[in-house]
C-alpha positions as CSV (number, residue, x, y, z in Angstrom):
1,M,0.4,0.3,0.1
2,I,2.5,2.5,0.9
3,I,4.8,1.3,-2.5
4,L,1.1,2.1,-4.4
5,G,0.8,5.3,-2.8
6,I,4.4,6.9,-3.8
7,I,3.4,5.7,-6.7
8,L,0.3,7.3,-7.8
9,L,2.1,10.8,-5.4
10,V,4.7,10.5,-8.6
11,V,2.3,9.7,-11.4
12,G,0.2,12.5,-10.0
13,F,3.1,15.5,-9.5
14,V,4.6,14.7,-13.0
15,T,1.1,14.7,-14.8
16,G,-0.2,17.4,-12.9
17,I,-3.5,15.4,-12.0
18,S,-4.4,16.3,-8.7
19,I,-6.9,13.8,-7.2
20,L,-4.0,10.7,-8.0
21,W,-1.9,13.0,-5.8
22,T,-4.6,13.1,-3.0
23,I,-5.3,9.5,-3.4
24,G,-1.2,8.8,-3.2
25,I,-1.2,10.5,0.4
26,V,-4.2,8.9,1.4
27,L,-2.7,5.1,0.5
28,A,0.9,6.2,1.7
29,V,-0.5,7.5,4.9
30,I,-2.8,4.2,5.5
31,G,0.1,2.1,4.9
32,V,2.1,3.8,7.2
33,V,0.0,4.1,10.2
34,L,-1.3,-0.1,9.1
35,W,2.8,-0.7,8.9
36,I,3.6,1.5,12.3
37,L,0.4,-0.9,14.2
38,G,1.5,-4.3,12.7
39,S,5.0,-3.8,13.8
40,L,3.4,-2.8,17.0
41,G,2.2,-6.2,17.6
42,H,-1.5,-5.3,17.4
43,A,-3.8,-7.2,15.4
44,V,-4.9,-4.7,12.1
45,A,-7.7,-6.5,10.2
46,G,-7.9,-9.8,12.0
47,R,-4.5,-10.2,11.3
48,R,-1.3,-10.7,13.7
49,H,1.3,-9.3,11.2
50,Y,0.6,-6.6,8.4
51,W,3.0,-6.8,5.3
């Protein structure tokens, strides 16, 4: 999810499409939050680890 968010950020920045930029930011932030929760040992969406 983090990688997809970064790809959308780059594509949105290069092409000037603001909706891709916004979606990229949202996906990157959600990915980082899930990664942090998973690394702390919290179950995320029924999974013990989030990759």
